[in-house]
ZANU-401792 format. One record per residue: residue in three letters; z, x, y of N, C-alpha, C, O in turn. Coordinates in steps of 0.1 Angstrom, whole numbers, padded with zeros to 4 digits, always signed. Layout:
N
alaZXYZXYZXYZXY
...
! end
This chain:
350
met+1571+0468+0528+1579+0487+0526+1569+0489+0516+1568+0483+0505
ile+1560+0498+0520+1551+0503+0510+1548+0516+0508+1550+0524+0517
phe+1540+0523+0492+1544+0535+0488+1530+0542+0486+1521+0536+0480
his+1528+0558+0491+1518+0562+0489+1522+0576+0481+1525+0587+0486
pro+1523+0573+0469+1527+0584+0464+1521+0598+0460+1511+0597+0452
val+1524+0611+0464+1522+0623+0460+1516+0624+0446+1505+0628+0445
leu+1522+0621+0437+1515+0625+0426+1517+0608+0419+1520+0598+0426
ala+1513+0607+0405+1514+0594+0399+1525+0591+0394+1530+0599+0386
pro+1533+0577+0397+1544+0576+0399+1548+0577+0382+1560+0575+0380
leu+1542+0580+0373+1546+0581+0358+1549+0598+0360+1561+0601+0358
leu+1542+0608+0363+1546+0618+0369+1562+0620+0372+1572+0623+0366
ile+1559+0617+0384+1570+0616+0389+1588+0610+0381+1599+0614+0384
ala+1583+0601+0374+1592+0599+0368+1593+0608+0354+1604+0609+0348
leu+1581+0615+0349+1584+0624+0339+1594+0635+0340+1603+0638+0332
ile+1592+0643+0354+1600+0650+0363+1612+0651+0362+1619+0661+0358
cys+1613+0638+0368+1626+0634+0377+1636+0628+0368+1647+0632+0366
leu+1631+0617+0364+1642+0612+0350+1653+0622+0341+1665+0620+0340
pro+1647+0633+0335+1653+0640+0327+1664+0649+0340+1668+0658+0333
ile+1667+0649+0349+1675+0655+0359+1682+0644+0358+1690+0644+0349
ile+1681+0632+0366+1688+0623+0373+1697+0616+0359+1706+0608+0362
val+1694+0620+0342+1705+0618+0334+1714+0628+0335+1726+0626+0336
leu+1707+0643+0334+1718+0653+0327+1728+0652+0341+1740+0651+0338
val+1724+0651+0352+1733+0649+0363+1740+0638+0364+1748+0638+0372
val+1738+0629+0357+1749+0615+0356+1756+0616+0342+1764+0607+0338
trp+1754+0624+0336+1763+0628+0326+1770+0639+0329+1780+0640+0321
ile+1769+0646+0337+1776+0659+0340+1785+0650+0353+1793+0658+0358
leu+1785+0643+0356+1792+0634+0362+1803+0629+0362+1814+0630+0367
val+1797+0617+0349+1807+0608+0343+1813+0611+0330+1820+0603+0323
arg+1808+0624+0325+1815+0629+0317+1830+0629+0315+1836+0624+0325
pro+1841+0633+0304+1853+0625+0304+1861+0639+0314+1860+0652+0315
ala+1870+0627+0320+1880+0641+0327+1884+0652+0328+1886+0660+0337
lys+1887+0652+0310+1894+0661+0308+1889+0676+0305+1895+0686+0308
ala+1876+0673+0299+1863+0687+0297+1858+0686+0313+1851+0696+0315
thr+1858+0680+0322+1858+0682+0340+1867+0693+0341+1865+0704+0345
ala+1881+0688+0335+1890+0696+0345+1893+0709+0338+1895+0720+0344
ala+1892+0708+0326+1893+0723+0316+1887+0734+0325+1894+0745+0328
ala+1872+0731+0333+1862+0738+0340+1872+0746+0353+1865+0755+0356
ser+1884+0745+0360+1887+0748+0363+1903+0744+0366+1906+0732+0365
ser+1915+0754+0370+1926+0752+0367+1934+0749+0382+1946+0750+0382
ala+1927+0746+0394+1927+0746+0408+1933+0732+0408+1932+0725+0398
pro+1941+0729+0420+1942+0711+0417+1932+0708+0427+1927+0714+0436
gly+1931+0695+0421+1919+0687+0431+1904+0694+0427+1894+0694+0434
ser+1905+0699+0412+1893+0706+0411+1885+0695+0408+1874+0692+0413
leu+1891+0688+0398+1884+0670+0394+1875+0665+0405+1863+0666+0405
ala+1882+0661+0413+1874+0652+0425+1864+0661+0436+1855+0656+0443
gly+1870+0678+0435+1859+0683+0442+1846+0685+0433+1835+0685+0439
his+1847+0686+0418+1836+0691+0411+1825+0678+0412+1813+0679+0412
arg+1835+0661+0413+1823+0648+0411+1818+0649+0424+1806+0647+0425
ala+1824+0651+0433+1818+0651+0448+1806+0659+0451+1796+0656+0458
leu+1809+0673+0442+1793+0682+0441+1786+0678+0438+1775+0677+0443
trp+1790+0671+0425+1775+0664+0415+1771+0651+0418+1760+0647+0415
ala+1781+0641+0425+1772+0633+0435+1760+0636+0448+1751+0629+0453
met+1765+0647+0449+1760+0651+0463+1747+0659+0457+1740+0665+0466
arg+1743+0661+0445+1732+0667+0439+1724+0657+0429+1713+0660+0425
leu+1731+0646+0426+1724+0633+0427+1718+0632+0436+1706+0634+0436
val+1724+0628+0448+1720+0626+0459+1703+0630+0464+1694+0623+0469
leu+1705+0641+0459+1696+0653+0463+1684+0650+0457+1674+0647+0463
val+1686+0649+0437+1675+0646+0434+1669+0632+0437+1657+0633+0436
leu+1673+0620+0441+1671+0610+0440+1663+0609+0455+1655+0600+0456
ala+1665+0615+0464+1660+0616+0478+1645+0627+0477+1637+0628+0485
cys+1646+0632+0465+1634+0644+0461+1623+0631+0454+1611+0631+0456
val+1628+0624+0448+1621+0609+0440+1615+0601+0456+1603+0599+0458
val+1624+0597+0464+1618+0590+0476+1607+0598+0480+1596+0594+0478
met+1611+0610+0487+1597+0617+0494+1586+0619+0483+1574+0618+0487
leu+1587+0622+0473+1574+0619+0464+1566+0609+0465+1553+0610+0466
leu+1573+0594+0465+1568+0579+0469+1561+0578+0478+1551+0571+0478
arg+1565+0587+0490+1561+0585+0505+1563+0570+0510+1552+0564+0514
pro+1572+0565+0511+1568+0553+0513+1574+0553+0527+1579+0563+0532
gly+1571+0536+0534+1562+0537+0549+1566+0521+0553+1570+0514+0543
ile+1566+0515+0566+1563+0505+0568+1551+0501+0574+1546+0508+0583
pro+1546+0490+0570+1529+0487+0575+1531+0484+0588+1540+0476+0592
gly+1523+0492+0596+1524+0496+0614+1508+0489+0616+1501+0496+0623
gly+1502+0479+0612+1492+0475+0616+1483+0476+0613+1478+0486+0617
ala+1473+0465+0602+1462+0474+0594+1450+0474+0598+1446+0464+0603
thr+1444+0483+0596+1427+0486+0602+1419+0477+0598+1420+0472+0587
gln+1412+0474+0606+1400+0458+0600+1388+0473+0593+1377+0477+0597
thr+1393+0475+0584+1382+0487+0576+1369+0474+0564+1375+0465+0558
leu+1356+0474+0564+1352+0466+0559+1341+0476+0549+1333+0485+0553
ala+1344+0473+0538+1337+0481+0524+1325+0470+0518+1328+0459+0513
thr+1314+0474+0520+1301+0471+0518+1299+0473+0500+1299+0483+0493
asp+1297+0459+0496+1300+0466+0481+1281+0462+0475+1277+0452+0470
thr+1275+0475+0480+1262+0478+0478+1257+0491+0476+1263+0500+0482
asp+1246+0495+0468+1244+0508+0459+1230+0508+0474+1222+0499+0478
ile+1232+0519+0477+1215+0520+0486+1209+0534+0489+1213+0543+0497
val+1198+0532+0481+1190+0546+0478+1181+0550+0491+1174+0543+0497
leu+1184+0565+0494+1173+0568+0505+1162+0575+0498+1165+0580+0487
val+1152+0575+0503+1141+0582+0501+1137+0587+0512+1136+0581+0523
val+1135+0597+0509+1129+0607+0527+1119+0617+0525+1122+0625+0516
asp+1106+0617+0533+1096+0623+0530+1104+0638+0533+1114+0639+0540
thr+1099+0648+0527+1102+0660+0532+1088+0671+0528+1087+0683+0524
thr+1078+0662+0531+1067+0673+0534+1064+0679+0548+1070+0675+0558
ala+1057+0686+0548+1053+0694+0562+1052+0686+0570+1058+0690+0579
ser+1048+0676+0573+1044+0667+0584+1057+0662+0589+1059+0664+0601
ile+1066+0657+0584+1079+0654+0588+1087+0659+0598+1097+0654+0603
val+1080+0673+0601+1086+0682+0613+1075+0679+0625+1076+0685+0636
ala+1066+0671+0623+1059+0668+0634+1065+0669+0645+1077+0666+0644
glu+1063+0672+0654+1068+0673+0672+1063+0659+0678+1056+0658+0688
asp+1065+0650+0671+1061+0639+0681+1072+0627+0679+1067+0615+0677
trp+1085+0629+0680+1096+0623+0678+1101+0624+0691+1102+0636+0692
gly+1104+0619+0699+1108+0619+0718+1105+0625+0725+1095+0622+0731
asp+1112+0635+0727+1103+0642+0741+1099+0657+0727+1106+0667+0727
gly+1089+0654+0719+1089+0669+0713+1095+0668+0701+1087+0667+0692
glu+1104+0669+0697+1114+0668+0684+1113+0668+0673+1115+0656+0671
pro+1111+0673+0663+1105+0668+0652+1110+0654+0644+1122+0650+0645
arg+1100+0649+0636+1103+0636+0633+1113+0637+0622+1115+0627+0616
leu+1121+0650+0618+1131+0645+0607+1145+0643+0613+1155+0642+0606
asp+1146+0644+0634+1155+0644+0637+1158+0631+0639+1170+0629+0639
gly+1149+0621+0640+1145+0604+0639+1157+0601+0629+1168+0597+0630
ile+1147+0606+0615+1152+0603+0600+1169+0605+0602+1175+0596+0598
arg+1175+0614+0606+1187+0620+0607+1198+0608+0615+1209+0604+0611
asp+1188+0604+0628+1197+0594+0637+1196+0583+0627+1206+0583+0620
asp+1187+0575+0624+1188+0566+0614+1199+0562+0604+1207+0553+0604
val+1198+0572+0596+1205+0573+0587+1222+0574+0589+1232+0571+0582
arg+1221+0579+0603+1237+0578+0604+1237+0566+0610+1247+0559+0607
ala+1231+0561+0617+1229+0542+0620+1232+0537+0609+1239+0527+0610
leu+1227+0541+0591+1230+0531+0587+1243+0535+0581+1251+0527+0586
val+1247+0541+0576+1262+0552+0575+1270+0541+0583+1277+0534+0575
glu+1271+0538+0595+1277+0532+0602+1276+0513+0601+1284+0503+0604
glu+1265+0515+0597+1262+0498+0598+1267+0494+0579+1272+0483+0578
tyr+1266+0499+0571+1277+0493+0559+1287+0505+0556+1286+0513+0547
pro+1296+0502+0564+1310+0511+0555+1310+0503+0541+1308+0492+0537
gly+1313+0521+0535+1320+0517+0522+1310+0516+0513+1315+0517+0502
ala+1295+0514+0511+1284+0516+0506+1287+0527+0498+1294+0536+0503
arg+1283+0528+0489+1278+0543+0480+1258+0542+0486+1251+0533+0489
phe+1255+0553+0486+1242+0563+0492+1238+0570+0480+1246+0573+0471
ala+1229+0572+0479+1218+0583+0472+1210+0585+0476+1203+0576+0481
leu+1206+0600+0477+1193+0604+0485+1186+0610+0477+1189+0618+0468
ile+1173+0606+0480+1159+0613+0472+1150+0620+0481+1146+0617+0492
thr+1147+0630+0474+1136+0635+0487+1121+0637+0478+1120+0635+0466
ser+1112+0640+0486+1097+0638+0480+1092+0647+0489+1094+0649+0501
asp+1083+0655+0482+1069+0666+0487+1062+0670+0478+1056+0660+0475
ala+1059+0679+0471+1053+0680+0460+1056+0677+0446+1048+0676+0437
ala+1070+0674+0448+1077+0667+0435+1088+0661+0449+1091+0663+0461
ala+1093+0648+0432+1109+0642+0439+1122+0648+0431+1123+0651+0420
glu+1131+0648+0443+1136+0652+0435+1153+0643+0441+1154+0638+0452
leu+1163+0642+0430+1174+0638+0434+1189+0643+0441+1200+0645+0434
arg+1187+0646+0455+1196+0652+0460+1210+0653+0461+1217+0663+0466
met+1214+0638+0456+1225+0631+0455+1225+0620+0450+1217+0612+0455
pro+1236+0615+0439+1236+0603+0431+1243+0596+0441+1243+0601+0452
leu+1247+0586+0438+1254+0577+0444+1271+0580+0449+1279+0583+0440
thr+1274+0581+0459+1286+0579+0458+1290+0580+0477+1282+0583+0486
thr+1304+0576+0478+1309+0570+0490+1310+0582+0500+1315+0581+0511
asp+1306+0593+0496+1308+0605+0506+1304+0605+0514+1298+0616+0513
thr+1301+0600+0526+1289+0598+0535+1294+0614+0544+1286+0617+0553
thr+1303+0621+0543+1300+0631+0549+1289+0642+0546+1282+0649+0553
ala+1292+0641+0529+1284+0650+0522+1272+0646+0526+1265+0654+0532
leu+1268+0635+0524+1254+0632+0524+1251+0632+0541+1239+0635+0542
leu+1258+0630+0553+1251+0636+0562+1247+0648+0565+1237+0652+0571
gly+1260+0658+0557+1261+0675+0560+1250+0673+0554+1242+0676+0563
ser+1240+0668+0538+1230+0672+0534+1214+0674+0539+1205+0681+0535
leu+1218+0663+0552+1208+0657+0557+1202+0668+0572+1191+0669+0578
asp+1217+0674+0576+1214+0683+0583+1214+0695+0582+1218+0702+0591
val+1209+0701+0567+1205+0713+0565+1194+0710+0558+1189+0720+0553
leu+1187+0698+0555+1178+0696+0549+1164+0699+0558+1163+0696+0570
arg+1152+0708+0549+1146+0714+0554+1130+0710+0546+1129+0709+0534
pro+1119+0708+0555+1107+0700+0543+1104+0720+0535+1109+0731+0535
glu+1091+0711+0528+1087+0723+0520+1082+0734+0524+1074+0734+0533
val+1084+0747+0517+1077+0757+0524+1060+0755+0526+1053+0750+0518
thr+1058+0759+0538+1042+0760+0544+1032+0767+0535+1021+0762+0534
ser+1036+0780+0527+1030+0787+0523+1028+0779+0504+1020+0779+0494
gln+1037+0773+0506+1037+0766+0488+1031+0753+0490+1030+0747+0479
ser+1028+0748+0501+1021+0734+0499+1011+0731+0495+1002+0737+0502
arg+1006+0723+0487+0995+0719+0480+0991+0705+0482+0984+0699+0475
gly+0998+0701+0495+0992+0685+0491+1004+0679+0485+1012+0685+0478
ser+1005+0664+0489+1018+0654+0483+1013+0643+0482+1003+0641+0489
ser+1016+0634+0475+1013+0621+0476+1027+0614+0480+1037+0619+0476
ile+1027+0603+0488+1037+0594+0492+1045+0587+0485+1056+0584+0489
gly+1039+0583+0472+1043+0576+0460+1050+0581+0447+1054+0577+0436
ile+1050+0597+0456+1054+0604+0439+1069+0603+0436+1072+0603+0424
ala+1079+0600+0446+1093+0596+0440+1091+0583+0439+1097+0575+0447
ala+1084+0577+0430+1085+0560+0428+1089+0559+0415+1098+0551+0413
pro+1083+0569+0404+1095+0568+0396+1112+0572+0390+1120+0568+0382
leu+1109+0585+0403+1123+0586+0405+1133+0574+0410+1143+0570+0404
leu+1129+0571+0422+1137+0559+0427+1138+0549+0413+1149+0551+0408
ala+1131+0541+0407+1135+0531+0394+1143+0534+0386+1152+0527+0382
glu+1140+0548+0381+1149+0556+0375+1163+0555+0378+1172+0554+0370
thr+1163+0555+0393+1179+0556+0400+1186+0543+0400+1198+0540+0399
leu+1172+0533+0401+1179+0518+0406+1184+0510+0396+1193+0501+0398
thr+1175+0515+0378+1175+0511+0366+1188+0513+0363+1195+0504+0359
ser+1195+0526+0365+1205+0533+0365+1219+0525+0370+1228+0522+0362
ala+1220+0522+0381+1232+0519+0388+1230+0504+0387+1239+0497+0392
ala+1217+0496+0379+1221+0482+0377+1228+0482+0367+1238+0474+0366
gln+1224+0492+0357+1229+0489+0343+1247+0492+0345+1256+0487+0339
ser+1246+0502+0355+1262+0507+0353+1270+0496+0363+1281+0492+0358
ser+1266+0492+0373+1274+0484+0380+1263+0469+0383+1258+0468+0394
pro+1260+0459+0373+1253+0448+0375+1260+0438+0388+1251+0432+0394
asp+1268+0436+0391+1274+0432+0403+1271+0438+0416+1275+0434+0427
arg+1265+0444+0413+1265+0454+0434+1253+0450+0433+1245+0448+0423
ser+1251+0448+0447+1234+0447+0453+1229+0459+0453+1234+0469+0448
arg+1215+0461+0461+1210+0471+0458+1198+0470+0469+1190+0461+0471
met+1201+0485+0479+1192+0485+0490+1186+0495+0489+1190+0506+0485
val+1172+0493+0494+1162+0507+0494+1157+0507+0508+1154+0498+0516
phe+1155+0521+0512+1152+0523+0525+1145+0543+0525+1151+0554+0523
tyr+1130+0538+0531+1121+0548+0526+1116+0551+0544+1117+0543+0554
phe+1113+0565+0545+1118+0572+0556+1104+0580+0554+1105+0588+0544
gly+1093+0580+0560+1081+0588+0560+1072+0586+0574+1075+0579+0584
asp+1061+0592+0573+1049+0593+0579+1039+0583+0575+1034+0576+0584
gly+1036+0581+0559+1024+0581+0552+1013+0587+0554+1001+0583+0551
glu+1014+0596+0557+1004+0608+0553+1003+0609+0538+1012+0613+0532
gln+0991+0606+0531+0985+0609+0514+0976+0621+0520+0965+0620+0526
thr+0982+0635+0518+0973+0646+0515+0968+0648+0503+0963+0660+0503
val+0965+0642+0490+0962+0646+0479+0947+0636+0477+0948+0625+0482
asp+0937+0639+0472+0932+0627+0471+0936+0616+0460+0932+0605+0463
thr+0941+0617+0451+0946+0606+0442+0951+0596+0452+0956+0598+0463
pro+0951+0582+0445+0958+0572+0450+0974+0572+0452+0979+0580+0444
pro+0984+0566+0460+0996+0574+0455+1006+0560+0446+1007+0548+0449
glu+1010+0567+0439+1020+0559+0429+1023+0547+0435+1027+0548+0447
ser+1023+0535+0428+1031+0520+0431+1047+0524+0429+1051+0531+0420
phe+1055+0517+0440+1067+0509+0449+1072+0498+0436+1084+0496+0432
ser+1062+0492+0432+1064+0479+0423+1071+0478+0414+1075+0467+0410
ala+1075+0489+0407+1085+0489+0394+1101+0488+0400+1111+0484+0393
ser+1102+0491+0412+1110+0490+0418+1117+0477+0423+1129+0477+0425
glu+1109+0468+0425+1107+0452+0434+1120+0445+0425+1126+0435+0431
lys+1123+0447+0417+1130+0438+0410+1146+0439+0413+1154+0430+0414
tyr+1147+0453+0413+1158+0459+0415+1167+0460+0433+1178+0461+0438
thr+1154+0458+0439+1160+0461+0448+1162+0444+0458+1154+0435+0457
asp+1177+0444+0467+1174+0435+0469+1171+0431+0485+1169+0420+0491
ala+1173+0447+0490+1168+0443+0508+1166+0461+0512+1167+0470+0503
gly+1165+0462+0524+1161+0477+0527+1153+0471+0536+1154+0461+0543
gly+1143+0487+0535+1130+0486+0550+1123+0502+0547+1127+0513+0542
val+1115+0500+0551+1105+0513+0551+1101+0513+0564+1093+0506+0569
phe+1108+0524+0571+1106+0534+0582+1096+0547+0590+1095+0559+0590
gly+1088+0535+0597+1073+0548+0597+1083+0559+0608+1095+0557+0611
tyr+1072+0570+0610+1079+0580+0622+1063+0590+0623+1059+0596+0613
gly+1060+0590+0632+1048+0599+0642+1042+0588+0650+1045+0576+0652
thr+1032+0595+0654+1021+0589+0661+1008+0588+0662+1002+0598+0658
ala+1000+0579+0666+0984+0581+0660+0979+0591+0668+0969+0596+0663
glu+0984+0599+0682+0980+0612+0684+0983+0617+0677+0974+0626+0677
gly+0991+0620+0670+0997+0634+0660+1005+0643+0664+1006+0645+0676
gly+1012+0649+0657+1024+0661+0665+1019+0671+0654+1014+0669+0642
pro+1021+0683+0664+1019+0697+0656+1031+0698+0650+1042+0693+0655
met+1029+0707+0636+1036+0713+0629+1041+0725+0626+1033+0734+0624
arg+1055+0729+0627+1055+0746+0627+1057+0747+0610+1060+0738+0602
ile+1054+0762+0610+1054+0765+0599+1064+0769+0594+1070+0779+0599
thr+1068+0764+0583+1083+0765+0573+1085+0773+0565+1076+0775+0557
thr+1093+0780+0565+1095+0795+0554+1110+0789+0547+1117+0798+0543
gly+1115+0778+0545+1125+0778+0535+1139+0778+0545+1148+0770+0543
asp+1139+0789+0557+1153+0796+0563+1154+0785+0574+1145+0780+0581
leu+1166+0783+0573+1175+0773+0582+1174+0772+0599+1179+0764+0606
ser+1164+0784+0601+1160+0787+0613+1148+0792+0611+1145+0803+0607
asp+1137+0781+0615+1121+0776+0615+1120+0776+0629+1108+0780+0632
ser+1127+0774+0640+1124+0772+0650+1113+0780+0660+1105+0776+0668
gly+1115+0797+0655+1111+0807+0660+1094+0806+0652+1086+0815+0656
thr+1090+0797+0645+1081+0802+0638+1065+0797+0643+1069+0788+0651
gly+1052+0798+0645+1043+0792+0649+1043+0780+0641+1052+0776+0634
tyr+1031+0776+0645+1024+0759+0638+1015+0762+0632+1010+0773+0633
ile+1010+0752+0622+1001+0755+0612+0990+0751+0619+0989+0742+0627
gln+0980+0761+0614+0967+0759+0622+0957+0749+0611+0961+0745+0601
tyr+0945+0748+0617+0933+0739+0615+0923+0742+0619+0928+0744+0630
gln+0910+0746+0621+0898+0754+0626+0907+0761+0638+0908+0756+0650
gly+0912+0768+0636+0916+0772+0651+0923+0770+0660+0924+0778+0669
ser+0931+0755+0658+0941+0746+0670+0952+0743+0661+0952+0744+0649
asp+0960+0740+0668+0974+0737+0660+0967+0722+0648+0962+0712+0653
ala+0969+0723+0639+0970+0712+0630+0980+0697+0633+0992+0696+0634
leu+0971+0688+0635+0985+0673+0639+0983+0665+0627+0975+0663+0618
ser+0995+0661+0630+0996+0651+0617+0996+0635+0627+0997+0634+0639
val+0995+0627+0619+0992+0618+0624+0998+0606+0608+0998+0607+0596
ile+1004+0593+0621+1011+0584+0610+1001+0574+0604+0991+0569+0609
asp+1007+0573+0594+0994+0562+0584+1003+0549+0580+1009+0548+0569
glu+1004+0538+0592+1011+0525+0589+1005+0520+0577+1013+0516+0569
gly+0994+0519+0576+0989+0510+0563+0997+0516+0556+1008+0511+0557
asn+0996+0528+0545+1000+0530+0535+1019+0532+0534+1027+0535+0525
leu+1022+0530+0548+1037+0524+0549+1039+0513+0545+1047+0510+0535
glu+1031+0503+0553+1031+0486+0552+1029+0482+0540+1036+0472+0537
arg+1017+0489+0528+1015+0487+0516+1028+0491+0506+1031+0484+0496
ile+1036+0503+0511+1050+0504+0503+1061+0495+0506+1067+0488+0498
ala+1064+0494+0520+1069+0480+0522+1069+0467+0512+1079+0462+0508
asp+1052+0463+0510+1050+0449+0504+1055+0452+0485+1060+0445+0477
gln+1050+0466+0486+1059+0469+0467+1072+0469+0470+1079+0466+0460
leu+1077+0470+0479+1094+0471+0477+1099+0458+0475+1108+0455+0467
gly+1089+0449+0488+1094+0433+0491+1103+0437+0502+1110+0427+0504
val+1105+0445+0509+1109+0451+0527+1102+0448+0532+1091+0444+0528
asp+1109+0448+0548+1102+0449+0559+1099+0464+0567+1108+0472+0570
tyr+1087+0467+0569+1083+0479+0578+1084+0478+0590+1081+0468+0597
gln+1089+0490+0595+1098+0495+0608+1088+0503+0613+1086+0512+0605
arg+1077+0505+0626+1076+0514+0632+1082+0522+0641+1079+0520+0653
arg+1093+0534+0639+1100+0540+0645+1104+0547+0662+1106+0559+0662
thr+1104+0543+0669+1107+0553+0682+1122+0559+0689+1133+0554+0691
ala+1118+0567+0690+1135+0572+0694+1139+0562+0710+1151+0563+0715
asp+1133+0557+0715+1137+0550+0725+1140+0534+0719+1144+0527+0728
ala+1139+0529+0710+1145+0521+0707+1153+0520+0687+1147+0523+0677
glu+1164+0515+0688+1171+0509+0678+1168+0509+0665+1162+0498+0665
ala+1168+0513+0654+1162+0503+0643+1173+0493+0637+1185+0495+0635
val+1162+0481+0633+1170+0470+0634+1171+0468+0618+1161+0468+0611
leu+1185+0467+0613+1192+0472+0600+1193+0455+0593+1199+0445+0598
pro+1186+0454+0582+1193+0441+0576+1204+0441+0574+1211+0451+0574
glu+1210+0424+0572+1229+0427+0565+1223+0429+0549+1212+0428+0543
ala+1236+0433+0549+1237+0437+0535+1236+0425+0527+1240+0415+0532
pro+1232+0424+0517+1227+0413+0503+1240+0407+0502+1240+0394+0502
ser+1253+0413+0500+1264+0411+0494+1276+0405+0501+1274+0400+0512
thr+1286+0404+0497+1299+0401+0503+1305+0414+0511+1299+0424+0508
thr+1315+0415+0520+1320+0426+0523+1340+0424+0518+1347+0415+0513
thr+1341+0435+0520+1356+0430+0512+1364+0438+0526+1360+0447+0533
asp+1377+0431+0528+1385+0437+0541+1396+0445+0531+1401+0442+0520
tyr+1397+0455+0536+1412+0462+0526+1421+0462+0531+1428+0471+0526
ala+1426+0456+0539+1441+0448+0546+1442+0434+0537+1453+0429+0533
glu+1432+0429+0535+1436+0416+0527+1433+0418+0514+1434+0409+0506
ser+1429+0430+0510+1428+0437+0494+1444+0445+0490+1446+0451+0479
gly+1453+0445+0499+1467+0452+0500+1465+0466+0505+1474+0473+0504
glu+1455+0472+0511+1455+0481+0515+1457+0486+0528+1447+0485+0535
val+1470+0494+0536+1472+0495+0547+1465+0504+0553+1464+0514+0546
gly+1458+0503+0564+1449+0513+0575+1463+0521+0582+1465+0533+0580
asn+1470+0515+0588+1480+0526+0593+1492+0523+0591+1495+0511+0594
ala+1503+0533+0586+1515+0528+0585+1529+0536+0591+1526+0545+0599
ile+1541+0535+0588+1552+0545+0599+1560+0551+0582+1568+0548+0574
glu+1552+0561+0584+1559+0567+0574+1570+0568+0574+1575+0565+0585
leu+1582+0573+0563+1596+0571+0561+1602+0581+0551+1613+0579+0545
tyr+1593+0591+0550+1595+0606+0542+1604+0613+0545+1612+0618+0537
trp+1606+0612+0559+1609+0624+0566+1622+0621+0564+1629+0631+0562
val+1630+0606+0563+1639+0603+0562+1648+0613+0547+1658+0620+0547
ala+1642+0608+0541+1641+0618+0524+1644+0635+0530+1652+0645+0530
ala+1636+0632+0532+1634+0650+0537+1646+0655+0544+1653+0663+0539
leu+1650+0650+0557+1663+0654+0560+1677+0653+0553+1687+0658+0557
val+1674+0644+0544+1688+0640+0534+1690+0654+0527+1700+0660+0526
ile+1673+0659+0522+1675+0672+0512+1677+0680+0521+1687+0686+0517
leu+1674+0684+0532+1674+0698+0540+1694+0696+0544+1700+0706+0545
leu+1700+0686+0545+1712+0687+0545+1717+0687+0539+1727+0692+0545
ile+1721+0684+0526+1721+0687+0510+1721+0701+0503+1728+0707+0495
leu+1711+0704+0509+1705+0717+0512+1714+0733+0517+1717+0743+0512
gly+1714+0727+0526+1725+0738+0535+1738+0736+0532+1744+0746+0532
val+1745+0724+0529+1762+0723+0521+1756+0728+0510+1766+0727+0503
glu+1747+0734+0500+1748+0741+0490+1752+0758+0493+1760+0766+0488
leu+1740+0759+0504+1738+0777+0510+1750+0778+0516+1752+0790+0517
ala+1761+0771+0521+1772+0772+0527+1782+0774+0518+1790+0784+0518
arg+1782+0766+0510+1788+0769+0499+1786+0780+0486+1793+0782+0477
ala+1777+0785+0488+1771+0798+0476+1774+0809+0485+1775+0820+0481
thr+1777+0805+0499+1776+0819+0503+1791+0822+0509+1794+0833+0513
met+1799+0811+0508+1813+0814+0506+1817+0817+0490+1824+0827+0490
leu+1814+0813+0480+1819+0818+0468+1812+0831+0465+1815+0835+0454
ile+1803+0840+0472+1797+0852+0474+1810+0859+0479+1817+0866+0472
ala+1813+0856+0490+1821+0859+0500+1835+0864+0492+1839+0876+0491
gln+1843+0852+0486+1858+0854+0476+1852+0863+0465+1860+0872+0464
leu+1841+0864+0457+1834+0869+0443+1840+0885+0452+1851+0891+0449
arg+1830+0891+0464+1831+0905+0471+1846+0906+0469+1851+0916+0463
arg+1853+0896+0474+1873+0904+0476+1876+0903+0470+1887+0908+0472
leu+1875+0897+0454+1883+0903+0445+1873+0913+0436+1876+0915+0425
arg+1866+0916+0441+1863+0932+0434+1862+0938+0438+1859+0947+0431
ala+1865+0944+0453+1871+0951+0463+1877+0962+0452+1879+0958+0441
pro+1880+0977+0457+1894+0983+0445+1900+0985+0457+1895+0988+0467
arg+1914+0983+0454+1925+0986+0456+1931+0999+0460+1933+1008+0451
glu+1935+1003+0473+1943+1017+0477+1952+1023+0467+1962+1017+0467
ser+1952+1032+0458+1963+1035+0452+1973+1045+0458+1970+1056+0463
pro+1986+1040+0459+1997+1049+0465+1993+1063+0466+1988+1069+0457
arg+1998+1070+0480+2003+1083+0478+2015+1089+0471+2026+1084+0473
gln+2014+1097+0465+2025+1108+0457+2032+1117+0464+2023+1124+0470
pro+2044+1121+0468+2053+1130+0475+2041+1140+0467+2036+1140+0456
gly+2038+1152+0482+2032+1164+0476+2020+1161+0475+2014+1168+0466
gly+2013+1153+0482+2001+1152+0484+1993+1150+0469+1980+1150+0470
thr+1997+1150+0459+1990+1144+0448+1995+1130+0441+2005+1124+0440
ser+1982+1130+0439+1986+1113+0433+1988+1114+0416+1991+1104+0409
! end
């Protein structure tokens, strides 16, 4: 037998225990005091039966709130004891249309992040984006639905506001995020995945990710794009930029090309492997550096046969009896209050 309480057990006790004590006291109080409540024969037995039924009602409510069940076969779900930080390039070049059959590179990043979520179930994920500035879009969380939702609505920087960017601008924020994770959960391992095309569009050299290497146990740098390059649509910040034109350079579509040299340097600084990503091949993901935990072995049950409905049926039956009893009492009360017709006097006067 297992339980999945609807409320905290202590709160259930605080709510139900006083009611149980009151009902038991009424049920077992001295017979003389109970009999005095009614002069009808057998009233004592009926009174106790009524309150015994009410005691069963309260106990059934307690059972329902505790949600009992029988294990019906545990689901073999694994939890990865790992923190994973994702660094995503959101400059204008990340929507260059050279992924697969002319899709934007960002589609490839979304597909690869979904693969990460499936590969490391139960891990905590954080999302950092980098363009003209780095931003922590989502702190470490196990809510992968929110993570994937954030990626689905993610758009690159507005083209009209772009002034060039560095591929290493997220390095300080990444180091800060990893340091905080290491201090708060020193027993957890940490992985870093960088997603970008390596295109440096400012004159200064990119910032180094070396400060994050000591906190990084595994991960990878994923490169997107082609040597031939892909055109980039103008982005306005709206969720629907597909109808806009392309960024122009000297009278023709500007092309963004992958810079694998820069991406390999980032991988060396982080101490992870570099991977060139293409739509016709799945990403090669490293094994989680920490052990995994089987929920079933930890006492959690994936599937259970719920039994709270049995208590709900008992409650429904008792409420039906109470309702029928209340209806009978109301009918008796109305008969007692009905005015009696006065006898007629001779001569038509009363």
